[in-house]
N, C-alpha and C positions, 0 to 999 in steps of 0.2 A: 464253266459251269454251274451254275445255281448248286445243284446237290442230284444227288445219287442215292436210289434207296432199292435195298433188295427184301426177297420174298422168300418164306421160309416151305412156302408149298405151294401146290397147283402149279399150272401151267403157265403162269405169269410170273417170270421169275427178277426182271430187274426194270426200273424207270428210271429215265437218267433226262433231267430237265437240261436242255441245251440251249437256254439262253441263259445270258450270265447277270441280270438284272431285271426280275419281273417288275413291268411297268405300268400303270394301270393304262388304257387305250394304245397299250403296242403288243406285238406277239411276243405271246410265251407259247414256246415249242416243248414237249417232251418226246423220249423214242422209249418202245416199250420193247424189251425181250420176253419171246412167248418161244417155247418151245413143245413141240408133241403137236403141236393143235393140226387139224386135220381139215380142208374143208376151201371153198371157193372163194380169197378173201373180198370178190366182188357183192357177192351177193350175202346179206346179213340174214337168210335163214340158213344161209349153211356155215358160216365163220364171220364174228366179226368180234369186235371192239367198242364196249361204250364208256365215255371219260363224265362223270359225273361230280359236279364242286358247284359249292356253296360259297357262295359268296358275303362280304360283310355286312351285306340286309338281309342274310338270311335266307336270299333266294336258291333256288334251286336250277341248276341248267346243268342239261344233258346232249352232250357235242360228239358224234361220232367220229373215232381213230380210222386212219388211211392207212393203205400198203406202200411204201416209198421205195424206190431202185434209186440208185447211188450210177452218176450219169459221167461220160467222158463230154468235154470238148474240145474238139481238134482246132490247129490254127487258121480255121475258118470259119470259124464259130460253129459247127454242125454238131449238135446233139445227139451221142448215143449211148446206149444203156453199156455198163459195164459188165462184161459177163465173166469178173471174178467177182462181183457185190450180192451180195443173198440180198433177200426185201427183207424190209423190217416195218416194224409198225412204229406209227409216229401220231400224234395228236396236237390240235395248231387251235386256241384260243387267244384272243383278246380280254380281258378282263377290265371290265369298267369303272372299277372303284379301287380306289386306295385300300390297304389293312389285309387282314387273314382269311386266306382261302383253306376249303377240305376239299382233298380230292380223292375218287376215288374209280378206277379203271376196270371193268370187269368181260371176260370174255367168255364168248356163247359160241358153241358147236352143236347144230342143231336145234339151235334156240335153247340149249339149255349151258347152265353157267357152268364152266368148269376151271375158271379162275379170276384170283379177285386179289385187290394192291391197292392200298389207303397209304395219302400220304396229306402232307399241309405245306402250304406255300403261301408267300406272302408278297403285294404287289404296293411299289414305294408310290406316290403322289404323280398323277400324270402331269409331263412336261406340256404337251398338248390337249388341252381339254375339249376340243372341239366335237369330238365324238362321228358317230356315222350320221351319214345323212337321209333324213326323209322328208314327209311334209309338212309344209307349216303348218303350224300346230290351230290358230287362229279362224285363219280364213281360207283356209286348203287350197292354194292358190300358188304359193312359191315351194321352196323347196330350204330346208335349213337344216343346219346340224344340230347335236343334239343338244348341246348348250345356249344356240338359240338363235346364236347366228347365221345369217339367210346366205344361201348356195344358190348363187347364179350360174347354170349351165353355159359353158362356152365352148366351142371345138368345133371336131370334126370327128368321122367314122375313121378309126384307122383298123378294120374287121382282120388285115391279115396280112404276112408277110408279103417281099417281094421277087420279081422275076416266077411268076407261077409257071408252069408248063399245063394249060388247059387241054390240051389233049388228054396228058397223062393224070391231070390233076391232083399236079407233085410241086413243092416248092423245097427251095433249103433251110433247112431244119435251123434257123438261125433269129438274132433279136436284130438282125441290123437296121430294119427300118423301120423298125417300131422305136427304139434308142435314138435312131437319128431325126424322128418326125417328132416323140417326144419332149427329146431335147430342144427342137425350136419351137413347138407350141408354149414349153414353159418361158423359154424365153421372151416368148409376146404374149405372156400371161393368160393364154388358152387352158382352162383346167377340166376337159372331160373329151371322150372318147367314147368308143365304142371295140367291143371285141369278138369277136364269133369264134367258139368252143365247138362250132359244128362243119368247120369248114374242111372236106378230108383231104384240100393238098399243103394246108397250115397247122393251125393246133385243134383239128378236130380227130375225137375217139373214136368216130366211127370210119373207116376205109374203106374201102373193094373186098381186101383181105383181112378185114378185123372181124375181130369177137364181138358179140353183143353184148355178152354177159361176163364176159373177160378182159381188162382193160392191159393187159400185163405187157399186149408187144408195144406200147403208146405210153408209157409212162416216162421214156425219154421226151414225150410233148408235155407230157404233167411236168416233168424238172423244168422245162425252158421257159411256162407259162410259171412257176414261182420265181424266178429271174423276171419275165414281164412285168411280176406284181411289184418286184422293187424297184425296177427303171421306172415305176407307175406313181411310185413314194417317191422317189428320187426329184422326178418333175411334177409333183403336185396335181395328178393327172387322178379324174375318178372314172369307173369306166364302167361301161354297158355289158355285163355278160349273156352273147345269146346263147343259149343250149341247141338249138334247132334251128335250119333256116329252111326256105320254102321249098328251094330246089330237090332237096333229100326225098321228098314225098309227092311229087307229082310227077307221070308219064307219060311226058311229051308237052306240060306244060311251059310256066313262065321258067327261066334257067335250070331246066330241067335238068336232076345229077342220079336218076334213080339207075341210074346202070352202075352208076358207081357207090352204090350206096349197100352199107353191111347187112343190109334186110333184106336186101332183094333175094330171093332166093335161088336166082342163077348164081349167085356169089356163093365162096366157099364154106360161109357160115348163115347164110341167109335162111328163114323160113318163108317170108312172106311172098306172095304172088300178087298182089293190089300194094301201093304204096298209101292210100287209105286205108288200109284195114290195121294201121301203125296205131289209130285211135281209140279202137275195139278192143285189137287182138290181146289176150289176159297176159301171155308172155312177155309183147312190149310194155304192156304196160307195167309191171312187175320188172322190166330190165331200163323203163324211161326211171325209175324210180332209186333202184342201185346206182345208174349215172348220176343223177342228181344227188344222190346221198353222196358221192364219192367228191363230186365238185363241191359240195358244201364244206364237209371235213376237210378236204384240202385247201381252200382257197374263202372257205367263210369268213377266218378272222380278220379279214384284210377290210379298213375301213376305206380302202380305194376302189372299193367294190360300189358302184353309185347304184345298182340294179341288177339282178337277175330277170333275164328276157324271155319267154320260153319259147318262142318263137317269133322268127322275123319273116315277116309277110305271111303271115297263117293263110292267107286268103286265098293263096295259089295252089296249098295244096287239095288233094285231091278227095280229103276223109268228107265225109259229112258236117254240115254245120252245127248239127244239133252235138252229132258225137267229139268235136272240137272241143263246143262249149266243154262238156259235160268233162273231155281229160282236162281242161287250163283247169276247172276247180279243182278236179283232183288234183293235181300236181301241185297248184299254188295251194292248196293245204298241207300237202308234204311237206311242201318247203318250208311255212313256214312252221309248222311240226320240227323239222329235223335241224334246221341252223339256228343255230343257238343265240346267233346273234342280230342285230333290227335292221335287215336288208329289204329295198321293197321290190313290188315283185311286179310285174306288167307283162306285154306281148304286143308286137305289132302288126298292123295293114298297111299296105299301101293303095287300099281305098279307107278312104277318111270317117262312111259314113258305113264303116263292115260292124255289127252292133256288136260282137264279142269285145270289142277293145273298149266298149264303156262301162261292161261289167265293174260292177262295185269292188269285186272282188280283188281291183288291179291299182295301186297305188297311185297311177296316174294315168292319162288317155295317150295313145304312141303312135302318131300318124307319123306317114310319110307323104311329101308333097314335090311332084317333078313337073318339069315343062315350060313353067306360065316364063315369059320373059320377066327377069328378074323375082320369079314368086312370090311378091310382095302382096297382091291382092289376093292370093289365094292363101296367102298363110294370113295374111289378117281375118278373112273373112271366115276361114274353120276355126281360127282361134278364137272371135266373137263368139259362134255359136257352141262351143265346147266350154267355154268361162260361165255363157249364161243358163247352159241347161247343166251343167253340172256340179259337181263340188267335189272336184279334183283338177289340179293341173293338168297340161297339156304341153306333154312338146313334139316336135319334128323333129324327130331322130333320124330323118333323112331326105334331103333337099340338093336337088341343084340341078345344070343346064346341061348344054355343050359341053362336054369335057377335052376337047382335044382341040380350041384355041383359045390359048390364054388369055387375049385379051377380055374376050367377049364370056369365057368361065368368069375372067375376077370382078366383071360388071354384075354377074350373076349373084356369085360368093358378096360380094360389099351388099346387095339388096337383102339377102339371105339371114345375115347376121342382126342386120338392123332392123330388118322388117321381124321377127321372130324376137329380139326383145324387145321392140316397143309394141307388139302388134296384142299385149296382153296374154302374153304367156313367158314363163317365168323362164327362156331360157333362148339361144339363138337359134335358128335354123339350122340344124349339123350338115355342114356338106359331105357328101358320097364321093368326089373322087381325091380321094388322098393321092393314089398313087400317081394321078398327072400332075396335083402340086408338088412332090415330092421330085418327079421329073423335069417340070422345070426349072430346079433350082439346085439341081445334084451335082455337085463341085464347082460348083461358082458363089460367086459373094452376093446377087442381086435375090432378093429376097421378097421384091415387091408382090411377086404373083402368088404367095405361096403361105406368109404366115404373118404377116407385118401389121395386115387389117383388124387381126382377132384384140391387138392392145387396146385402142380406141374407144371399142366396144365395152372391151370389160373395165375399162376407167368409168366411163359414161354409168356403166350397170350397178357400181358401185352407188350412186347416188340414187338413185330408186328404192323409195321403201316401200317392200313388196307385201306388208303385213298394216296396211291403214285402211281402217276399214269404210274409210269418206272417200277411199281415191276411187277416181272414177277413168274408166279406159273415152278416149275421146277421137274423135274423126275430123275431117273439114268440114261437115254439116254444123257439127254443135261446136265450132270454134267461126263459125262465118268465115273460114277462108274463101279470098277471094278471086285468085289468080287460077287460071283454066288449067296450067299443067304443073303448080303446084299442089299437092297434097300433103296431109299429115296425119302421126301414128303418135299414140305416147299416152301418159297418167295424167292427170287433175286432180290436184287435193285440196285442202282448205287454205290452205299456205302458200304452194309451188306447184310447178308446173313441170314436166320433164317432155320436150318434145321433138320429133324427128320431123323436119320437112325436107320432103325429097319432090324433086322433077318426077313427075308419073310416066312422062312419056322419052325418060331417058332409060330404056332397058338394053337389052343382048342382040335387038332386034332393029334399035334403031340409037346407037350408041356414039351419036355425036352430042355431045355437051352442049347447054344452051346456058346464057346467064339468063336469073331467073331478077326480075327486078318489081319493082313497087308493087308488094304482098304484102297483106295486112288480113292479120286475126284476133279474134274476141275472147280475151278469158275472163273468168268471176272468180276473184278471190279476197280473200278477208282484209279490208285495210290495214295499211301500214307501209313501213318503208323494205322494199323488196331490190333485189342484188338480179339482175340479170345477164346472164352470160353465153353467148354464142361458142358452141361447141364445134372445129374442122372433123369431120369422121373420119377422116382421112390421115392425119397429122396426128392426132388424139390432143389438142391444144384449143386452151379454149384461146379465141383470137379476139373477141371485144366483149367489155365489160362496162355496162351502167347501171348508176342506182336510179331509180324511182320510187315514187310516192304514188298508194292507190286508196281512191278516196270513192266512196259509191261504190263499193264491191266491184270497182268493173274496170278493166284496162284494152284499149286497142296498141296490137305490136306490130311493126314492123320490120318485117326481117332484112338483114345486108343482102346485097344483091351477092348470089352464087351459083353455082354449075351444082350440077349432081345433086346434093344433099348436104345440110348441117344441122344440129340439133342444137338444141335450147334449155338453160335451166334456170328456170326462176325462182326463186328462196327467198322467204322473208326473213331480212334481216333480224334474229329476235335480240 
């Protein structure tokens, strides 16, 4: 332990630093002993601890503390609360600078201060200086770490764990699936996922019998999420954390789960007659902030949180659109004020022109796309529209086709990855059907239909400059592509081009590959000597390399014979 400090008066008796060595851009965790305080520790108006600290640059930060309960993990990996362990207060922060800090933790009961403890600590220089992820600062079309390194999200949804009992809305309280999938994703260079904090059957804080204003009964799930964060860190996975999902607040609509919702008046602690009232009911608004506050207090330290997502597919809820918009604006403002760490905020819709997702309060536009064979045309179209209309990145955080036929599923998955990567979006289109991918290979050595397709996309993504103001998105018309089946997506700069050339007729509905020959296309690049490299999108290797000299700022290129798709990197030799 780094240090322990005791207090002589007030209800805060002691603070213990649980982190052996505090380091910039790593978790610093503290445990606070409080005696005699009374109130609901999940309601800040009743009882709260605030951690205020000054960093070496003179800035002051305030971060909420949270109630923690010890858990037991049995031989099956199931998390249960330890009945012998008393709740304790903890604080978690990630210092971003090395040097000296001064901290203060204050206790409030019914908004009156009843205890305080001050202390100093120091943070060593960062071992990993990348920092948190945000929007790229010059063109606002990509994502980057705080140190300027571009981050290209490549991955899939892993929103909950395995073996769900859909009738009862329950699943084993384990991390087996997440651990298994994240390890495989990391092996093949995937770096992004999405977690539902709202699913009543898994990590959700709101089950049928849960309270809406007190999370004491689900702190075993909170502890499981603690360990999931560690698994994410170990495997370099950056996840979107989704606070609510659409089924919670519609009665008879898409994926309705209103009957299982803690807010439903028909359930033990519920008080809403209609799910749409969630967005306007004063008690709901207060309790939503309590929930967001607890989540940010406990997990906001993590650099592996890519984004806070307020709602999954909010367009399917029963609320009035104006009320939903007002709620999102209020909650976004609250998140930015409460979370001391610079996480992005978004929300999502299954309707790609749902007005709310384009509001400028969100850091990026979040769309979902299903149904098109391969999804290529729709992904490209939506990306083109969004990038030309809005000064923000766009992501397709859900995408997919038929999950139950491995081969056609694989065709769609491959096309989704590359279409998202090359269609003017800063990320691959994210597969939804993670359970099926895991099922296809569980207990076998065959990884063809599950994870290996990530690595080639990740390697090629590293080549693409995402902050070049001279870069243009290109399509077949711009390149004068001459073949009726061949199509192209990609990027053309002053002295480079990165292109994905694909058979537009090879889809899940027409999965028979055809040899594509005699293709030509035209590029305009500045004069000089260039390296032309052809990339196999399935093996991740450059299979053909040649040199050429461009004169007159024009080159006609003839791709080699291919089936399905290939990629091209043409770069000026400096």
